C-alpha positions as CSV (number, residue, x, y, z in Angstrom):
1,X,0.0,0.0,0.0
2,X,1.4,3.4,-0.9
3,X,2.5,5.9,1.8
4,X,-0.2,8.4,2.9
5,X,2.3,11.1,1.7
6,X,1.1,10.3,-1.9
7,X,-2.3,11.8,-0.9
8,X,-0.9,15.4,-1.4
9,X,-2.1,15.2,-5.0
10,X,-5.6,14.2,-4.0
11,X,-8.5,16.6,-3.7
12,X,-9.8,14.7,-0.6
13,X,-8.3,14.7,2.8
14,X,-6.1,11.8,3.9
15,X,-8.9,10.7,6.1
16,X,-10.8,7.4,6.4
17,X,-14.1,8.1,8.1
18,X,-16.1,5.2,9.8
19,X,-19.8,5.9,10.2
20,X,-22.8,4.0,11.2
21,X,-25.1,3.3,14.1
22,X,-23.9,2.4,17.6
23,X,-23.3,-1.3,17.7
24,X,-22.0,-1.5,14.1
25,X,-18.5,-2.2,15.1
26,X,-16.8,1.2,14.3
27,X,-14.4,1.2,17.3
28,X,-13.2,-2.4,16.6
29,X,-12.7,-1.7,12.9
30,X,-10.9,1.5,13.6
31,X,-8.4,-0.2,15.9
32,X,-7.7,-3.0,13.4
33,X,-7.4,-0.6,10.5
34,X,-4.9,1.7,12.3
35,X,-2.8,-1.4,13.3
36,X,-2.6,-2.5,9.7
37,X,-2.2,0.9,8.1
38,X,0.7,2.0,10.4
39,X,2.8,-0.6,8.7
40,X,2.7,1.6,5.6
41,X,3.0,5.1,7.0
42,X,2.0,7.5,9.7
43,X,-1.6,6.7,10.8
44,X,-3.6,7.9,13.7
45,X,-7.0,7.2,15.2
46,X,-9.4,10.0,16.2
47,X,-12.9,10.0,17.7
48,X,-15.1,12.7,16.2
49,X,-18.3,12.1,18.2
50,X,-19.6,14.7,20.5
51,X,-17.4,13.3,23.4
52,X,-19.9,14.3,26.1
53,X,-17.8,12.2,28.5
54,X,-14.7,14.3,27.8
55,X,-16.3,17.8,27.5
56,X,-15.4,18.4,31.1
57,X,-11.7,18.4,30.0
58,X,-12.4,21.5,27.9
59,X,-15.0,23.2,30.1
60,X,-12.7,22.8,33.2
61,X,-10.1,25.1,31.5
62,X,-12.7,27.9,31.1
63,X,-12.9,30.6,33.7
64,X,-15.4,30.0,36.5
65,X,-17.1,27.1,34.8
66,X,-16.2,23.8,36.6
67,X,-16.9,20.1,36.5
68,X,-20.1,20.3,38.4
69,X,-21.5,22.8,35.9
70,X,-20.3,20.6,33.1
71,X,-22.5,17.8,34.4
72,X,-25.4,20.3,34.6
73,X,-24.9,21.3,31.0
74,X,-24.9,17.7,29.8
75,X,-28.1,17.0,31.6
76,X,-29.7,19.9,29.9
77,X,-28.5,18.9,26.4
78,X,-29.9,15.4,26.9
79,X,-33.4,16.8,27.1
80,X,-33.4,17.8,23.5
81,X,-33.2,14.2,22.5
82,X,-36.5,13.6,24.3
83,X,-38.2,16.9,23.4
84,X,-36.7,18.2,20.1
85,X,-39.7,20.3,19.2
86,X,-39.7,22.3,22.4
87,X,-37.8,25.6,22.2
88,X,-34.5,25.1,24.2
89,X,-33.7,27.4,27.1
90,X,-30.5,29.5,27.3
91,X,-28.6,26.9,29.4
92,X,-29.7,24.0,27.2
93,X,-28.7,25.8,24.0
94,X,-25.3,26.7,25.5
95,X,-24.7,23.1,26.6
96,X,-25.4,21.8,23.1
97,X,-23.3,24.5,21.5
98,X,-20.3,23.7,23.7
99,X,-20.5,20.1,22.7
100,X,-20.5,21.1,19.1
101,X,-17.5,23.5,19.7
102,X,-15.6,20.6,21.3
103,X,-16.3,18.5,18.2
104,X,-15.1,21.3,16.0
105,X,-11.9,21.6,18.1
106,X,-11.2,17.9,17.5
107,X,-11.9,18.4,13.8
108,X,-9.3,21.1,13.8
109,X,-6.8,18.6,15.3
110,X,-7.7,16.2,12.4
111,X,-7.0,18.8,9.8
112,X,-3.7,19.6,11.4
113,X,-2.7,15.9,11.4
114,X,-3.8,15.5,7.7
115,X,-1.8,18.6,6.8
116,X,1.3,16.8,8.1
117,X,0.7,13.8,5.9
118,X,-0.8,11.6,8.5
119,X,-3.5,9.2,7.5
120,X,-6.3,9.7,10.0
121,X,-8.9,7.0,10.7
122,X,-11.9,8.6,12.4
123,X,-14.7,7.0,14.4
124,X,-17.7,9.1,13.2
125,X,-17.6,12.2,10.9
126,X,-19.6,15.4,11.2
127,X,-22.2,16.3,8.5
128,X,-24.7,19.1,7.8
129,X,-27.3,17.1,5.9
130,X,-29.3,15.7,8.9
131,X,-29.8,17.4,12.2
132,X,-29.1,15.7,15.5
133,X,-26.1,14.4,17.4
134,X,-27.4,10.9,16.7
135,X,-26.2,11.4,13.1
136,X,-23.2,13.6,13.9
137,X,-25.1,16.7,12.8
138,X,-26.1,20.0,14.3
139,X,-28.2,19.3,17.4
140,X,-29.8,22.8,17.8
141,X,-31.1,22.4,14.2
142,X,-33.6,19.8,15.6
143,X,-35.2,22.5,17.7
144,X,-37.5,25.4,16.9
145,X,-38.0,28.9,18.3
146,X,-36.2,30.4,21.3
147,X,-35.0,33.8,22.0
148,X,-32.4,35.8,20.2
149,X,-29.6,34.1,22.1
150,X,-30.8,30.6,21.2
151,X,-31.3,31.6,17.6
152,X,-27.8,33.0,17.5
153,X,-26.3,29.8,18.9
154,X,-28.3,27.7,16.5
155,X,-27.0,29.7,13.5
156,X,-23.5,29.5,14.8
157,X,-23.7,25.8,15.3
158,X,-25.0,25.3,11.8
159,X,-22.1,27.3,10.4
160,X,-19.7,25.0,12.4
161,X,-21.1,21.9,10.8
162,X,-21.2,23.4,7.3
163,X,-17.6,24.3,7.7
164,X,-16.7,20.7,8.8
165,X,-18.7,19.2,6.0
166,X,-16.7,21.0,3.3
167,X,-13.7,18.8,4.2
168,X,-14.4,15.7,2.3
169,X,-12.6,12.5,3.5
170,X,-10.9,10.3,1.1
171,X,-13.2,7.4,1.9
172,X,-16.3,6.9,4.1
173,X,-16.8,3.4,5.3
174,X,-20.4,3.0,6.4
175,X,-21.2,0.0,8.6
176,X,-24.8,-0.8,8.2
177,X,-26.6,-2.8,10.8
178,X,-30.2,-3.5,11.8
179,X,-31.5,-2.2,15.1
180,X,-32.0,-5.6,16.6
181,X,-28.4,-6.7,16.0
182,X,-27.2,-3.3,17.2
183,X,-29.3,-3.6,20.4
184,X,-28.0,-7.1,21.1
185,X,-24.5,-5.6,21.0
186,X,-25.4,-2.4,22.9
187,X,-28.3,-3.4,25.3
188,X,-27.9,-0.1,27.2
189,X,-29.0,1.9,24.1
190,X,-32.7,2.5,23.4
191,X,-34.0,0.3,20.6
192,X,-36.1,3.2,19.3
193,X,-32.9,5.3,18.9
194,X,-31.0,2.5,17.2
195,X,-33.9,2.0,14.8
196,X,-33.7,5.7,13.9
197,X,-30.0,5.5,13.3
198,X,-30.2,2.3,11.3
199,X,-32.7,4.0,9.0
200,X,-31.0,7.3,8.8
201,X,-27.3,6.7,8.3
202,X,-27.7,5.0,4.8
203,X,-29.2,8.2,3.5
204,X,-26.2,10.4,4.2
205,X,-24.0,11.5,1.3
206,X,-21.1,13.3,3.2
207,X,-20.8,16.1,0.6
208,X,-20.1,13.7,-2.3
209,X,-17.5,11.6,-0.6
210,X,-16.6,8.1,-1.9
211,X,-18.7,5.7,0.3
212,X,-18.1,2.0,0.9
213,X,-21.2,0.3,2.3
214,X,-20.5,-2.8,4.3
215,X,-22.8,-5.2,6.2
216,X,-21.7,-4.9,9.9
217,X,-23.2,-8.3,10.6
218,X,-20.5,-10.0,8.5
219,X,-17.4,-11.5,10.2
220,X,-15.0,-8.9,11.5
221,X,-12.2,-10.4,9.4
222,X,-14.3,-10.0,6.2
223,X,-15.2,-6.4,7.1
224,X,-11.5,-5.6,7.7
225,X,-10.5,-7.2,4.4
226,X,-13.0,-5.3,2.4
227,X,-12.2,-2.1,4.1
228,X,-8.4,-2.4,3.5
229,X,-9.1,-3.3,-0.1
230,X,-11.1,-0.1,-0.6
231,X,-8.6,2.0,1.2
232,X,-5.8,0.6,-1.0
233,X,-7.8,1.5,-4.0
234,X,-8.5,5.0,-2.7
235,X,-4.9,5.6,-1.9
236,X,-4.0,4.6,-5.5
237,X,-6.6,7.0,-6.9
238,X,-9.0,4.2,-7.9
239,X,-12.6,4.7,-7.1
240,X,-13.7,2.4,-4.3
241,X,-16.2,-0.2,-5.2
242,X,-19.4,0.1,-3.3
243,X,-20.5,-3.1,-1.6
244,X,-24.1,-4.0,-1.2
245,X,-25.1,-3.8,2.5
């Protein structure tokens, strides 16, 4: 497989984005891909989800706001998942906006690594086509109404995702899985949420990126083999073949 340094001539970023519902095996595939790809050049893994569990690392560095307030913000942002049509309050909107800012911060790290010739394998990838953190899109866009402060945060968050979506990865590997299989793997997740994700992810186009659709129910070795084959083709400038999910 050619070195990622050859990607300087490519219009796409030296980024392999893994997407799909929870329980589709993104984390496992990411670890396996990075282990194999590092044999051919500098390769790094990066998680591009909302990182609600790590948002405290960032908020803790801000003046006055501490870890206890961080937990309060997260509890507020969770309410939007249950009541998306209700106008968010100021604190709820701020919590969601901070989570999106943290994602954008990590996206900036990805761009910096890519500019150094590092091949980055991401778990999740932000998009601006479909609203909601469930699909790695703008969460405030799911809501309606609110005062001028909320509307301003909503517009700013939308611009963040539109900016991130303009950076097209070299290849998107989409792991498709039915909700029942995903729930068996992730029993702590709501089945209704997994059904929504299983139906929604296949519709995303990621700003025209080359997409490889794989059946996440297949053996891990088969998914890894097909992924590496598609990455090899992408690195050589050959359009990846799209597999039937």
